[in-house]
FIZA-611986 format. One record per residue (C-alpha): residue number from 1; chain; z, x, y. Coordinates in steps of 0.05 Angstrom, whole numbers, padded with zeros to 5 digits. Layout:
<nodes>
<node NUM 'A' <Z X Y>>
...
</nodes>
This chain:
<nodes>
<node 1 'A' <04021 02391 00972>>
<node 2 'A' <04026 02444 01026>>
<node 3 'A' <04012 02429 01099>>
<node 4 'A' <03956 02480 01097>>
<node 5 'A' <03923 02447 01036>>
<node 6 'A' <03930 02378 01069>>
<node 7 'A' <03897 02405 01130>>
<node 8 'A' <03838 02433 01090>>
<node 9 'A' <03828 02366 01054>>
<node 10 'A' <03832 02327 01120>>
<node 11 'A' <03781 02374 01152>>
<node 12 'A' <03734 02367 01092>>
<node 13 'A' <03740 02291 01094>>
<node 14 'A' <03726 02291 01168>>
<node 15 'A' <03664 02334 01156>>
<node 16 'A' <03639 02285 01104>>
<node 17 'A' <03648 02226 01152>>
<node 18 'A' <03614 02264 01208>>
<node 19 'A' <03556 02283 01162>>
<node 20 'A' <03549 02211 01140>>
<node 21 'A' <03548 02188 01212>>
<node 22 'A' <03494 02238 01230>>
<node 23 'A' <03453 02214 01170>>
<node 24 'A' <03460 02142 01192>>
<node 25 'A' <03439 02160 01262>>
<node 26 'A' <03380 02200 01236>>
<node 27 'A' <03348 02146 01194>>
<node 28 'A' <03279 02120 01212>>
<node 29 'A' <03268 02057 01252>>
<node 30 'A' <03264 01999 01203>>
<node 31 'A' <03225 01937 01223>>
<node 32 'A' <03229 01874 01180>>
<node 33 'A' <03178 01817 01177>>
<node 34 'A' <03148 01764 01131>>
<node 35 'A' <03105 01805 01084>>
<node 36 'A' <03036 01794 01054>>
<node 37 'A' <02974 01788 01097>>
<node 38 'A' <03014 01776 01160>>
<node 39 'A' <03056 01839 01155>>
<node 40 'A' <02995 01879 01134>>
<node 41 'A' <02962 01857 01199>>
<node 42 'A' <03024 01876 01238>>
<node 43 'A' <03022 01944 01205>>
<node 44 'A' <02951 01957 01230>>
<node 45 'A' <02964 01929 01300>>
<node 46 'A' <03037 01947 01314>>
<node 47 'A' <03073 01992 01265>>
<node 48 'A' <03023 02048 01253>>
<node 49 'A' <02996 02053 01325>>
<node 50 'A' <03067 02051 01354>>
<node 51 'A' <03090 02105 01306>>
<node 52 'A' <03032 02150 01323>>
<node 53 'A' <03037 02139 01398>>
<node 54 'A' <03112 02144 01405>>
<node 55 'A' <03124 02196 01350>>
<node 56 'A' <03174 02149 01318>>
<node 57 'A' <03171 02141 01242>>
<node 58 'A' <03172 02067 01223>>
<node 59 'A' <03192 02036 01156>>
<node 60 'A' <03169 01964 01151>>
<node 61 'A' <03204 01919 01101>>
<node 62 'A' <03189 01846 01081>>
<node 63 'A' <03241 01792 01075>>
<node 64 'A' <03245 01717 01059>>
<node 65 'A' <03291 01696 01115>>
<node 66 'A' <03362 01669 01116>>
<node 67 'A' <03418 01679 01166>>
<node 68 'A' <03465 01698 01109>>
<node 69 'A' <03424 01760 01095>>
<node 70 'A' <03431 01783 01167>>
<node 71 'A' <03505 01767 01169>>
<node 72 'A' <03516 01810 01108>>
<node 73 'A' <03477 01868 01138>>
<node 74 'A' <03515 01869 01203>>
<node 75 'A' <03584 01847 01182>>
<node 76 'A' <03583 01892 01121>>
<node 77 'A' <03577 01952 01167>>
<node 78 'A' <03521 01984 01128>>
<node 79 'A' <03459 01954 01159>>
<node 80 'A' <03395 01992 01144>>
<node 81 'A' <03352 01945 01187>>
<node 82 'A' <03339 01951 01262>>
<node 83 'A' <03286 01901 01286>>
<node 84 'A' <03276 01836 01248>>
<node 85 'A' <03229 01778 01258>>
<node 86 'A' <03268 01713 01252>>
<node 87 'A' <03256 01639 01254>>
<node 88 'A' <03282 01597 01312>>
<node 89 'A' <03344 01572 01277>>
<node 90 'A' <03363 01642 01255>>
<node 91 'A' <03355 01665 01327>>
<node 92 'A' <03402 01612 01353>>
<node 93 'A' <03455 01622 01300>>
<node 94 'A' <03453 01698 01301>>
<node 95 'A' <03458 01701 01376>>
<node 96 'A' <03516 01652 01377>>
<node 97 'A' <03552 01692 01323>>
<node 98 'A' <03540 01759 01357>>
<node 99 'A' <03500 01793 01302>>
<node 100 'A' <03441 01807 01349>>
<node 101 'A' <03439 01850 01410>>
<node 102 'A' <03431 01813 01476>>
<node 103 'A' <03365 01838 01503>>
<node 104 'A' <03355 01878 01566>>
<node 105 'A' <03290 01846 01587>>
<node 106 'A' <03276 01900 01638>>
<node 107 'A' <03260 01946 01580>>
<node 108 'A' <03208 01901 01549>>
<node 109 'A' <03166 01877 01608>>
<node 110 'A' <03210 01823 01638>>
<node 111 'A' <03218 01749 01623>>
<node 112 'A' <03162 01727 01669>>
<node 113 'A' <03110 01763 01627>>
<node 114 'A' <03121 01715 01569>>
<node 115 'A' <03110 01641 01556>>
<node 116 'A' <03176 01604 01567>>
<node 117 'A' <03188 01587 01493>>
<node 118 'A' <03186 01662 01477>>
<node 119 'A' <03245 01679 01522>>
<node 120 'A' <03315 01681 01494>>
<node 121 'A' <03379 01720 01508>>
<node 122 'A' <03375 01753 01439>>
<node 123 'A' <03301 01749 01421>>
<node 124 'A' <03231 01759 01446>>
<node 125 'A' <03177 01714 01417>>
<node 126 'A' <03129 01747 01368>>
<node 127 'A' <03083 01690 01347>>
<node 128 'A' <03072 01616 01358>>
<node 129 'A' <03054 01575 01297>>
<node 130 'A' <03044 01502 01281>>
<node 131 'A' <03055 01453 01224>>
<node 132 'A' <02988 01417 01223>>
<node 133 'A' <02952 01369 01176>>
<node 134 'A' <02905 01405 01130>>
<node 135 'A' <02847 01375 01090>>
<node 136 'A' <02785 01397 01053>>
<node 137 'A' <02722 01383 01093>>
<node 138 'A' <02680 01385 01030>>
<node 139 'A' <02720 01328 01001>>
<node 140 'A' <02737 01288 01063>>
<node 141 'A' <02678 01275 01109>>
<node 142 'A' <02716 01227 01154>>
<node 143 'A' <02766 01273 01187>>
<node 144 'A' <02837 01246 01197>>
<node 145 'A' <02861 01242 01269>>
<node 146 'A' <02936 01247 01262>>
<node 147 'A' <02998 01227 01223>>
<node 148 'A' <02980 01153 01223>>
<node 149 'A' <02918 01172 01181>>
<node 150 'A' <02961 01217 01137>>
<node 151 'A' <03003 01156 01119>>
<node 152 'A' <02943 01110 01111>>
<node 153 'A' <02932 01111 01036>>
<node 154 'A' <02881 01054 01038>>
<node 155 'A' <02834 01091 01086>>
<node 156 'A' <02848 01158 01053>>
<node 157 'A' <02867 01147 00980>>
<node 158 'A' <02901 01203 00941>>
<node 159 'A' <02964 01244 00940>>
<node 160 'A' <02995 01276 01001>>
<node 161 'A' <03040 01337 01007>>
<node 162 'A' <03096 01348 01055>>
<node 163 'A' <03146 01405 01063>>
<node 164 'A' <03207 01393 01019>>
<node 165 'A' <03260 01382 01071>>
<node 166 'A' <03275 01337 01130>>
<node 167 'A' <03251 01384 01185>>
<node 168 'A' <03179 01368 01206>>
<node 169 'A' <03177 01313 01153>>
<node 170 'A' <03219 01263 01191>>
<node 171 'A' <03183 01279 01256>>
<node 172 'A' <03116 01267 01222>>
<node 173 'A' <03140 01200 01194>>
<node 174 'A' <03161 01176 01263>>
<node 175 'A' <03095 01196 01295>>
<node 176 'A' <03059 01160 01238>>
<node 177 'A' <03100 01099 01256>>
<node 178 'A' <03077 01100 01328>>
<node 179 'A' <03129 01142 01363>>
<node 180 'A' <03095 01186 01417>>
<node 181 'A' <03106 01260 01404>>
<node 182 'A' <03145 01269 01469>>
<node 183 'A' <03196 01216 01446>>
<node 184 'A' <03205 01239 01374>>
<node 185 'A' <03272 01273 01383>>
<node 186 'A' <03299 01219 01428>>
<node 187 'A' <03286 01169 01372>>
<node 188 'A' <03307 01215 01316>>
<node 189 'A' <03373 01227 01351>>
<node 190 'A' <03394 01155 01335>>
<node 191 'A' <03415 01125 01268>>
<node 192 'A' <03361 01073 01277>>
<node 193 'A' <03309 01128 01286>>
<node 194 'A' <03330 01163 01222>>
<node 195 'A' <03327 01098 01184>>
<node 196 'A' <03258 01085 01213>>
<node 197 'A' <03233 01153 01190>>
<node 198 'A' <03258 01144 01119>>
<node 199 'A' <03229 01074 01116>>
<node 200 'A' <03161 01103 01136>>
<node 201 'A' <03167 01156 01082>>
<node 202 'A' <03183 01101 01032>>
<node 203 'A' <03115 01070 01047>>
<node 204 'A' <03079 01129 01014>>
<node 205 'A' <03133 01153 00967>>
<node 206 'A' <03090 01140 00905>>
<node 207 'A' <03035 01185 00934>>
<node 208 'A' <03079 01242 00958>>
<node 209 'A' <03090 01310 00929>>
<node 210 'A' <03129 01366 00962>>
<node 211 'A' <03115 01439 00975>>
<node 212 'A' <03167 01494 00986>>
<node 213 'A' <03128 01558 01001>>
<node 214 'A' <03073 01569 01052>>
<node 215 'A' <03023 01590 00998>>
<node 216 'A' <03026 01522 00963>>
<node 217 'A' <02989 01475 01012>>
<node 218 'A' <02922 01512 01009>>
<node 219 'A' <02928 01515 00934>>
<node 220 'A' <02940 01440 00930>>
<node 221 'A' <02879 01427 00973>>
<node 222 'A' <02835 01475 00934>>
<node 223 'A' <02854 01443 00867>>
<node 224 'A' <02841 01374 00894>>
<node 225 'A' <02912 01353 00877>>
<node 226 'A' <02923 01326 00946>>
<node 227 'A' <02878 01293 00998>>
<node 228 'A' <02919 01320 01057>>
<node 229 'A' <02980 01364 01067>>
<node 230 'A' <03024 01390 01121>>
<node 231 'A' <03013 01464 01127>>
<node 232 'A' <03023 01526 01170>>
<node 233 'A' <02960 01533 01213>>
<node 234 'A' <02952 01606 01195>>
<node 235 'A' <02948 01590 01121>>
<node 236 'A' <02888 01545 01132>>
<node 237 'A' <02854 01599 01173>>
<node 238 'A' <02869 01652 01121>>
<node 239 'A' <02842 01608 01064>>
<node 240 'A' <02777 01597 01102>>
<node 241 'A' <02770 01670 01120>>
<node 242 'A' <02793 01703 01055>>
<node 243 'A' <02776 01651 01002>>
<node 244 'A' <02714 01620 01032>>
<node 245 'A' <02746 01551 01037>>
<node 246 'A' <02721 01497 01083>>
<node 247 'A' <02789 01469 01103>>
<node 248 'A' <02801 01431 01168>>
<node 249 'A' <02862 01424 01212>>
<node 250 'A' <02888 01366 01254>>
<node 251 'A' <02925 01391 01315>>
<node 252 'A' <02941 01322 01342>>
<node 253 'A' <03016 01312 01334>>
<node 254 'A' <03027 01382 01306>>
<node 255 'A' <03096 01414 01310>>
<node 256 'A' <03101 01484 01337>>
<node 257 'A' <03155 01536 01338>>
<node 258 'A' <03164 01609 01355>>
<node 259 'A' <03185 01668 01312>>
<node 260 'A' <03221 01722 01350>>
<node 261 'A' <03238 01795 01346>>
<node 262 'A' <03313 01811 01347>>
<node 263 'A' <03352 01876 01345>>
<node 264 'A' <03411 01875 01297>>
<node 265 'A' <03478 01889 01329>>
<node 266 'A' <03500 01962 01332>>
<node 267 'A' <03433 01988 01309>>
<node 268 'A' <03436 02065 01312>>
<node 269 'A' <03363 02062 01334>>
<node 270 'A' <03373 02019 01395>>
<node 271 'A' <03328 02060 01442>>
<node 272 'A' <03273 02064 01390>>
<node 273 'A' <03279 01990 01377>>
<node 274 'A' <03268 01975 01451>>
<node 275 'A' <03208 02023 01450>>
<node 276 'A' <03179 01984 01392>>
<node 277 'A' <03190 01916 01425>>
<node 278 'A' <03158 01941 01489>>
<node 279 'A' <03097 01965 01450>>
<node 280 'A' <03091 01901 01408>>
<node 281 'A' <03096 01861 01472>>
<node 282 'A' <03039 01894 01509>>
<node 283 'A' <02979 01849 01521>>
<node 284 'A' <02929 01898 01490>>
<node 285 'A' <02968 01902 01425>>
<node 286 'A' <02984 01827 01421>>
<node 287 'A' <02913 01806 01435>>
<node 288 'A' <02890 01840 01370>>
<node 289 'A' <02935 01799 01324>>
<node 290 'A' <02899 01731 01328>>
<node 291 'A' <02833 01765 01310>>
<node 292 'A' <02864 01779 01242>>
<node 293 'A' <02907 01718 01230>>
<node 294 'A' <02908 01653 01269>>
<node 295 'A' <02977 01655 01301>>
<node 296 'A' <02987 01649 01376>>
<node 297 'A' <03017 01706 01416>>
<node 298 'A' <03069 01703 01470>>
<node 299 'A' <03050 01749 01527>>
<node 300 'A' <03013 01710 01581>>
<node 301 'A' <02962 01765 01593>>
<node 302 'A' <02949 01774 01518>>
<node 303 'A' <02930 01700 01513>>
<node 304 'A' <02879 01711 01568>>
<node 305 'A' <02846 01768 01529>>
<node 306 'A' <02832 01729 01466>>
<node 307 'A' <02759 01708 01460>>
<node 308 'A' <02751 01633 01472>>
<node 309 'A' <02718 01621 01406>>
<node 310 'A' <02777 01651 01369>>
<node 311 'A' <02826 01619 01417>>
<node 312 'A' <02804 01550 01394>>
<node 313 'A' <02835 01566 01326>>
<node 314 'A' <02903 01583 01355>>
<node 315 'A' <02965 01541 01370>>
<node 316 'A' <02966 01568 01441>>
<node 317 'A' <02897 01540 01458>>
<node 318 'A' <02906 01487 01513>>
<node 319 'A' <02871 01431 01475>>
<node 320 'A' <02912 01445 01411>>
<node 321 'A' <02977 01442 01450>>
<node 322 'A' <02959 01378 01487>>
<node 323 'A' <02994 01331 01439>>
<node 324 'A' <03039 01379 01402>>
<node 325 'A' <03115 01382 01404>>
<node 326 'A' <03162 01440 01398>>
<node 327 'A' <03210 01434 01339>>
<node 328 'A' <03279 01422 01369>>
<node 329 'A' <03328 01477 01348>>
<node 330 'A' <03385 01440 01381>>
<node 331 'A' <03373 01377 01340>>
<node 332 'A' <03365 01414 01274>>
<node 333 'A' <03424 01460 01283>>
<node 334 'A' <03467 01399 01292>>
<node 335 'A' <03436 01356 01237>>
<node 336 'A' <03404 01400 01185>>
<node 337 'A' <03460 01397 01134>>
<node 338 'A' <03471 01322 01132>>
<node 339 'A' <03396 01305 01136>>
<node 340 'A' <03379 01356 01082>>
<node 341 'A' <03430 01324 01036>>
<node 342 'A' <03402 01255 01049>>
<node 343 'A' <03330 01279 01043>>
<node 344 'A' <03343 01313 00976>>
<node 345 'A' <03374 01250 00948>>
<node 346 'A' <03316 01209 00974>>
<node 347 'A' <03264 01257 00947>>
<node 348 'A' <03296 01256 00878>>
<node 349 'A' <03285 01181 00871>>
<node 350 'A' <03221 01154 00841>>
</nodes>
């Protein structure tokens, strides 16, 4: 092949690469969240208003979670996502592995504007949500008061449902066995504490069933299959609001956590991603979300704007947080594999 022909081919290849690079840079900002009613609410409150105000086209995409999905996106070099809402464990792992951008907080209002649990090197809190006890008020006139009642099958006969997995389930068992919420992870961090939790679960094993998706607990209550269930607080609110249910929640001993927005490493839309995070973090925008779905927000001034009557339904309401505990990411990152293996073996026994 002649030198001239080689030069033409090389120039053409370079042009293709350059064109592809421009195309990648030109793609719309893609924001990823949890789908269904929640993401529909985010669309009305965040995605559409931001797009119209900033003149930035936004594509919103649902996902089901999983750090492996994010690793593949970033490490594969062909990520088509920019901003993603992640759970607390994904936030910790992704930040440690370098697949998220470290945030410049000066671009999104500063750390002091947010509640402490919403502040992270790689993520800004989007919502606060709780695992609570749910029950049907039409079928249970004597409301349970906490996890001790959940485990009391004589006072409250019938099946119970817990999330299929050790996280939140072992904590609930210890609280039912008399461990104060503030001491749960201290106790759970010992071999004796783990044995104690499984022993408490043994006490109601014949009356336990397990749920895996957030949609299941309200369905189990509605069908009468269970007397009580652990459940995401927003699911109870949505069932009452959308399906005319009369479900109750027990906040005492609830377990809360924060979902956060992250920016995937090397996003070609970094500036637009920061623009979106700044918009989604404004008090006026955040204060609208709980009016549609009962999750707490993270900007201190947004919390102040929420009407008190609605605020009573939210995890961030002072009375609801009084005896709640934050799920320990540090504990579960260290112990999730071994305790999941043990839990699955235990759950498989009859």
